[in-house]
N, CA, C and O atoms as a printed pandas DataFrame, in Angstrom:
     atom_number atom_name residue_name chain_id  residue_number  x_coord  y_coord  z_coord
0              1         N          MET        A               1  -19.874    2.581   10.941
1              2        CA          MET        A               1  -18.532    2.123   11.223
2              3         C          MET        A               1  -18.115    1.033   10.246
3              4         O          MET        A               1  -17.030    0.463   10.365
4              5         N          LYS        A               2  -18.976    0.748    9.286
5              6        CA          LYS        A               2  -18.675   -0.267    8.309
6              7         C          LYS        A               2  -17.608    0.243    7.333
7              8         O          LYS        A               2  -17.687    1.380    6.868
8              9         N          GLY        A               3  -16.640   -0.571    7.033
9             10        CA          GLY        A               3  -15.623   -0.211    6.067
10            11         C          GLY        A               3  -14.351    0.374    6.651
11            12         O          GLY        A               3  -13.422    0.681    5.904
12            13         N          TRP        A               4  -14.283    0.534    7.952
13            14        CA          TRP        A               4  -13.087    1.151    8.528
14            15         C          TRP        A               4  -11.876    0.226    8.458
15            16         O          TRP        A               4  -10.748    0.701    8.327
16            17         N          LEU        A               5  -12.090   -1.088    8.543
17            18        CA          LEU        A               5  -10.961   -2.018    8.490
18            19         C          LEU        A               5  -10.290   -2.028    7.112
19            20         O          LEU        A               5   -9.063   -1.948    7.047
20            21         N          PRO        A               6  -11.044   -2.123    6.003
21            22        CA          PRO        A               6  -10.379   -2.039    4.702
22            23         C          PRO        A               6   -9.700   -0.692    4.470
23            24         O          PRO        A               6   -8.650   -0.625    3.832
24            25         N          LEU        A               7  -10.297    0.374    4.983
25            26        CA          LEU        A               7   -9.669    1.688    4.833
26            27         C          LEU        A               7   -8.336    1.750    5.578
27            28         O          LEU        A               7   -7.344    2.248    5.046
28            29         N          THR        A               8   -8.319    1.253    6.789
29            30        CA          THR        A               8   -7.099    1.275    7.594
30            31         C          THR        A               8   -6.020    0.390    6.981
31            32         O          THR        A               8   -4.870    0.805    6.836
32            33         N          LEU        A               9   -6.404   -0.829    6.625
33            34        CA          LEU        A               9   -5.427   -1.745    6.028
34            35         C          LEU        A               9   -4.960   -1.257    4.657
35            36         O          LEU        A               9   -3.794   -1.425    4.300
36            37         N          GLY        A              10   -5.863   -0.657    3.897
37            38        CA          GLY        A              10   -5.492   -0.117    2.595
38            39         C          GLY        A              10   -4.493    1.025    2.706
39            40         O          GLY        A              10   -3.524    1.094    1.951
40            41         N          LEU        A              11   -4.741    1.918    3.657
41            42        CA          LEU        A              11   -3.817    3.032    3.864
42            43         C          LEU        A              11   -2.447    2.525    4.316
43            44         O          LEU        A              11   -1.414    3.005    3.850
44            45         N          LEU        A              12   -2.450    1.564    5.214
45            46        CA          LEU        A              12   -1.200    0.978    5.686
46            47         C          LEU        A              12   -0.449    0.302    4.539
47            48         O          LEU        A              12    0.772    0.421    4.437
48            49         N          ALA        A              13   -1.180   -0.409    3.676
49            50        CA          ALA        A              13   -0.554   -1.094    2.550
50            51         C          ALA        A              13    0.032   -0.107    1.548
51            52         O          ALA        A              13    1.112   -0.344    1.006
52            53         N          VAL        A              14   -0.666    0.992    1.296
53            54        CA          VAL        A              14   -0.153    2.001    0.363
54            55         C          VAL        A              14    1.134    2.619    0.894
55            56         O          VAL        A              14    2.109    2.760    0.156
56            57         N          VAL        A              15    1.140    2.982    2.157
57            58        CA          VAL        A              15    2.334    3.604    2.747
58            59         C          VAL        A              15    3.495    2.621    2.790
59            60         O          VAL        A              15    4.614    2.966    2.410
60            61         N          LEU        A              16    3.239    1.402    3.248
61            62        CA          LEU        A              16    4.297    0.397    3.334
62            63         C          LEU        A              16    4.825    0.028    1.950
63            64         O          LEU        A              16    6.033   -0.115    1.762
64            65         N          GLY        A              17    3.932   -0.124    0.993
65            66        CA          GLY        A              17    4.357   -0.433   -0.370
66            67         C          GLY        A              17    5.190    0.674   -0.982
67            68         O          GLY        A              17    6.164    0.407   -1.686
68            69         N          ALA        A              18    4.813    1.918   -0.718
69            70        CA          ALA        A              18    5.588    3.042   -1.239
70            71         C          ALA        A              18    6.988    3.080   -0.621
71            72         O          ALA        A              18    7.970    3.348   -1.314
72            73         N          VAL        A              19    7.072    2.815    0.668
73            74        CA          VAL        A              19    8.386    2.787    1.335
74            75         C          VAL        A              19    9.242    1.659    0.757
75            76         O          VAL        A              19   10.426    1.857    0.485
76            77         N          TRP        A              20    8.653    0.484    0.570
77            78        CA          TRP        A              20    9.407   -0.633   -0.001
78            79         C          TRP        A              20    9.887   -0.321   -1.411
79            80         O          TRP        A              20   11.025   -0.630   -1.763
80            81         N          ALA        A              21    9.023    0.293   -2.221
81            82        CA          ALA        A              21    9.413    0.635   -3.586
82            83         C          ALA        A              21   10.545    1.660   -3.596
83            84         O          ALA        A              21   11.484    1.543   -4.384
84            85         N          VAL        A              22   10.458    2.653   -2.732
85            86        CA          VAL        A              22   11.507    3.675   -2.669
86            87         C          VAL        A              22   12.822    3.061   -2.184
87            88         O          VAL        A              22   13.890    3.423   -2.677
88            89         N          GLN        A              23   12.755    2.144   -1.231
89            90        CA          GLN        A              23   13.964    1.459   -0.779
90            91         C          GLN        A              23   14.538    0.598   -1.895
91            92         O          GLN        A              23   15.754    0.555   -2.082
92            93         N          GLY        A              24   13.682   -0.081   -2.630
93            94        CA          GLY        A              24   14.149   -0.900   -3.735
94            95         C          GLY        A              24   14.811   -0.090   -4.831
95            96         O          GLY        A              24   15.723   -0.575   -5.501
96            97         N          LEU        A              25   14.360    1.137   -5.017
97            98        CA          LEU        A              25   14.979    2.018   -6.006
98            99         C          LEU        A              25   16.308    2.593   -5.518
99           100         O          LEU        A              25   17.070    3.147   -6.312
100          101         N          GLY        A              26   16.589    2.468   -4.235
101          102        CA          GLY        A              26   17.869    2.925   -3.708
102          103         C          GLY        A              26   17.851    4.323   -3.131
103          104         O          GLY        A              26   18.913    4.881   -2.855
104          105         N          TYR        A              27   16.671    4.912   -2.938
105          106        CA          TYR        A              27   16.600    6.267   -2.397
106          107         C          TYR        A              27   16.725    6.313   -0.880
107          108         O          TYR        A              27   17.004    7.370   -0.313
108          109         N          VAL        A              28   16.520    5.179   -0.221
109          110        CA          VAL        A              28   16.657    5.092    1.230
110          111         C          VAL        A              28   17.761    4.091    1.527
111          112         O          VAL        A              28   17.681    2.930    1.126
112          113         N          ASP        A              29   18.782    4.539    2.224
113          114        CA          ASP        A              29   19.916    3.677    2.544
114          115         C          ASP        A              29   19.728    2.994    3.887
115          116         O          ASP        A              29   18.846    3.349    4.669
116          117         N          GLY        A              30   20.581    2.001    4.135
117          118        CA          GLY        A              30   20.621    1.370    5.440
118          119         C          GLY        A              30   19.674    0.206    5.606
119          120         O          GLY        A              30   19.253   -0.093    6.723
120          121         N          SER        A              31   19.330   -0.456    4.520
121          122        CA          SER        A              31   18.414   -1.578    4.597
122          123         C          SER        A              31   18.885   -2.682    3.666
123          124         O          SER        A              31   19.619   -2.436    2.709
124          125         N          VAL        A              32   18.459   -3.886    3.957
125          126        CA          VAL        A              32   18.763   -5.017    3.072
126          127         C          VAL        A              32   18.038   -4.841    1.742
127          128         O          VAL        A              32   18.473   -5.374    0.721
128          129         N          MET        A              33   16.940   -4.100    1.750
129          130        CA          MET        A              33   16.127   -3.896    0.546
130          131         C          MET        A              33   16.699   -2.839   -0.390
131          132         O          MET        A              33   16.208   -2.694   -1.510
132          133         N          THR        A              34   17.708   -2.105    0.023
133          134        CA          THR        A              34   18.244   -1.021   -0.775
134          135         C          THR        A              34   18.848   -1.552   -2.069
135          136         O          THR        A              34   19.651   -2.484   -2.062
136          137         N          ASP        A              35   18.443   -0.938   -3.182
137          138        CA          ASP        A              35   18.920   -1.275   -4.530
138          139         C          ASP        A              35   18.606   -2.706   -4.944
139          140         O          ASP        A              35   19.355   -3.302   -5.719
140          141         N          GLN        A              36   17.525   -3.260   -4.446
141          142        CA          GLN        A              36   17.076   -4.596   -4.843
142          143         C          GLN        A              36   15.789   -4.440   -5.660
143          144         O          GLN        A              36   14.770   -3.978   -5.147
144          145         N          GLY        A              37   15.850   -4.823   -6.915
145          146        CA          GLY        A              37   14.723   -4.617   -7.829
146          147         C          GLY        A              37   13.454   -5.340   -7.435
147          148         O          GLY        A              37   12.359   -4.880   -7.758
148          149         N          ILE        A              38   13.576   -6.466   -6.741
149          150        CA          ILE        A              38   12.384   -7.215   -6.348
150          151         C          ILE        A              38   11.485   -6.393   -5.432
151          152         O          ILE        A              38   10.263   -6.538   -5.469
152          153         N          TRP        A              39   12.081   -5.531   -4.609
153          154        CA          TRP        A              39   11.286   -4.734   -3.675
154          155         C          TRP        A              39   10.540   -3.615   -4.374
155          156         O          TRP        A              39    9.533   -3.128   -3.861
156          157         N          VAL        A              40   11.018   -3.200   -5.534
157          158        CA          VAL        A              40   10.260   -2.227   -6.322
158          159         C          VAL        A              40    8.965   -2.879   -6.805
159          160         O          VAL        A              40    7.897   -2.269   -6.754
160          161         N          ILE        A              41    9.068   -4.119   -7.273
161          162        CA          ILE        A              41    7.901   -4.846   -7.772
162          163         C          ILE        A              41    6.940   -5.175   -6.634
163          164         O          ILE        A              41    5.736   -4.950   -6.748
164          165         N          VAL        A              42    7.475   -5.707   -5.541
165          166        CA          VAL        A              42    6.634   -6.063   -4.398
166          167         C          VAL        A              42    5.957   -4.811   -3.832
167          168         O          VAL        A              42    4.773   -4.845   -3.496
168          169         N          GLY        A              43    6.689   -3.729   -3.728
169          170        CA          GLY        A              43    6.119   -2.486   -3.217
170          171         C          GLY        A              43    5.023   -1.945   -4.112
171          172         O          GLY        A              43    3.983   -1.498   -3.627
172          173         N          ALA        A              44    5.249   -1.984   -5.419
173          174        CA          ALA        A              44    4.226   -1.501   -6.351
174          175         C          ALA        A              44    2.964   -2.363   -6.282
175          176         O          ALA        A              44    1.851   -1.839   -6.327
176          177         N          LEU        A              45    3.134   -3.672   -6.173
177          178        CA          LEU        A              45    1.978   -4.561   -6.041
178          179         C          LEU        A              45    1.215   -4.286   -4.749
179          180         O          LEU        A              45   -0.015   -4.305   -4.729
180          181         N          LEU        A              46    1.950   -4.032   -3.681
181          182        CA          LEU        A              46    1.304   -3.731   -2.405
182          183         C          LEU        A              46    0.542   -2.406   -2.467
183          184         O          LEU        A              46   -0.524   -2.273   -1.866
184          185         N          VAL        A              47    1.079   -1.440   -3.184
185          186        CA          VAL        A              47    0.376   -0.161   -3.360
186          187         C          VAL        A              47   -0.930   -0.382   -4.121
187          188         O          VAL        A              47   -1.962    0.185   -3.762
188          189         N          VAL        A              48   -0.888   -1.197   -5.160
189          190        CA          VAL        A              48   -2.107   -1.475   -5.935
190          191         C          VAL        A              48   -3.146   -2.192   -5.073
191          192         O          VAL        A              48   -4.331   -1.863   -5.121
192          193         N          ILE        A              49   -2.701   -3.167   -4.290
193          194        CA          ILE        A              49   -3.611   -3.880   -3.391
194          195         C          ILE        A              49   -4.196   -2.910   -2.355
195          196         O          ILE        A              49   -5.384   -2.973   -2.039
196          197         N          GLY        A              50   -3.360   -2.024   -1.839
197          198        CA          GLY        A              50   -3.835   -1.035   -0.873
198          199         C          GLY        A              50   -4.846   -0.074   -1.467
199          200         O          GLY        A              50   -5.821    0.290   -0.811
200          201         N          LEU        A              51   -4.619    0.339   -2.710
201          202        CA          LEU        A              51   -5.584    1.223   -3.364
202          203         C          LEU        A              51   -6.912    0.511   -3.593
203          204         O          LEU        A              51   -7.976    1.117   -3.462
204          205         N          ALA        A              52   -6.853   -0.772   -3.935
205          206        CA          ALA        A              52   -8.084   -1.544   -4.103
206          207         C          ALA        A              52   -8.827   -1.662   -2.767
207          208         O          ALA        A              52  -10.054   -1.569   -2.728
208          209         N          ALA        A              53   -8.090   -1.866   -1.685
209          210        CA          ALA        A              53   -8.721   -1.953   -0.365
210          211         C          ALA        A              53   -9.329   -0.609    0.033
211          212         O          ALA        A              53  -10.401   -0.570    0.638
212          213         N          LEU        A              54   -8.661    0.480   -0.298
213          214        CA          LEU        A              54   -9.226    1.802   -0.016
214          215         C          LEU        A              54  -10.512    2.023   -0.800
215          216         O          LEU        A              54  -11.490    2.541   -0.261
216          217         N          TRP        A              55  -10.512    1.631   -2.068
217          218        CA          TRP        A              55  -11.703    1.770   -2.896
218          219         C          TRP        A              55  -12.857    0.945   -2.320
219          220         O          TRP        A              55  -13.993    1.412   -2.242
220          221         N          TRP        A              56  -12.544   -0.280   -1.923
221          222        CA          TRP        A              56  -13.561   -1.168   -1.356
222          223         C          TRP        A              56  -14.095   -0.614   -0.033
223          224         O          TRP        A              56  -15.296   -0.676    0.228
224          225         N          GLY        A              57  -13.216   -0.082    0.786
225          226        CA          GLY        A              57  -13.630    0.497    2.059
226          227         C          GLY        A              57  -14.486    1.731    1.882
227          228         O          GLY        A              57  -15.449    1.931    2.622
228          229         N          MET        A              58  -14.145    2.565    0.907
229          230        CA          MET        A              58  -14.954    3.754    0.639
230          231         C          MET        A              58  -16.327    3.347    0.111
231          232         O          MET        A              58  -17.335    3.976    0.435
232          233         N          ARG        A              59  -16.360    2.321   -0.682
233          234        CA          ARG        A              59  -17.626    1.841   -1.239
234          235         C          ARG        A              59  -18.512    1.256   -0.127
235          236         O          ARG        A              59  -19.733    1.409   -0.159
236          237         N          ALA        A              60  -17.902    0.598    0.836
237          238        CA          ALA        A              60  -18.670    0.015    1.931
238          239         C          ALA        A              60  -19.242    1.089    2.851
239          240         O          ALA        A              60  -20.270    0.869    3.493
240          241         N          ARG        A              61  -18.600    2.228    2.922
241          242        CA          ARG        A              61  -19.062    3.300    3.814
242          243         C          ARG        A              61  -20.147    4.159    3.159
243          244         O          ARG        A              61  -20.850    4.898    3.848
244          245         N          ARG        A              62  -20.285    4.066    1.849
245          246        CA          ARG        A              62  -21.265    4.873    1.138
246          247         C          ARG        A              62  -22.690    4.435    1.488
247          248         O          ARG        A              62  -22.980    3.239    1.480
248          249         N          PRO        A              63  -23.568    5.368    1.791
249          250        CA          PRO        A              63  -24.947    4.969    2.103
250          251         C          PRO        A              63  -25.642    4.425    0.863
251          252         O          PRO        A              63  -25.481    4.946   -0.241
252          253         N          ARG        A              64  -26.406    3.385    1.067
253          254        CA          ARG        A              64  -27.112    2.754   -0.051
254          255         C          ARG        A              64  -28.546    3.264   -0.086
255          256         O          ARG        A              64  -29.187    3.427    0.952
256          257         N          PRO        A              65  -29.038    3.512   -1.294
257          258        CA          PRO        A              65  -30.417    4.042   -1.415
258          259         C          PRO        A              65  -31.464    2.993   -1.102
259          260         O          PRO        A              65  -32.660    3.278   -1.158
């Protein structure tokens, strides 16, 4: 069960970051974040952090010799 927390948080960060980036690009209407360039940057950074957390979580779950 080791590594499930980074995997969960990483997946959540990737999804949330992607949504923020798409909103910042203006593809999703009805938000304060729509067409705001800062959210593209923040979303992309969150996706990178989420991918790093996923990598770390997968590494923690791997059996060690």
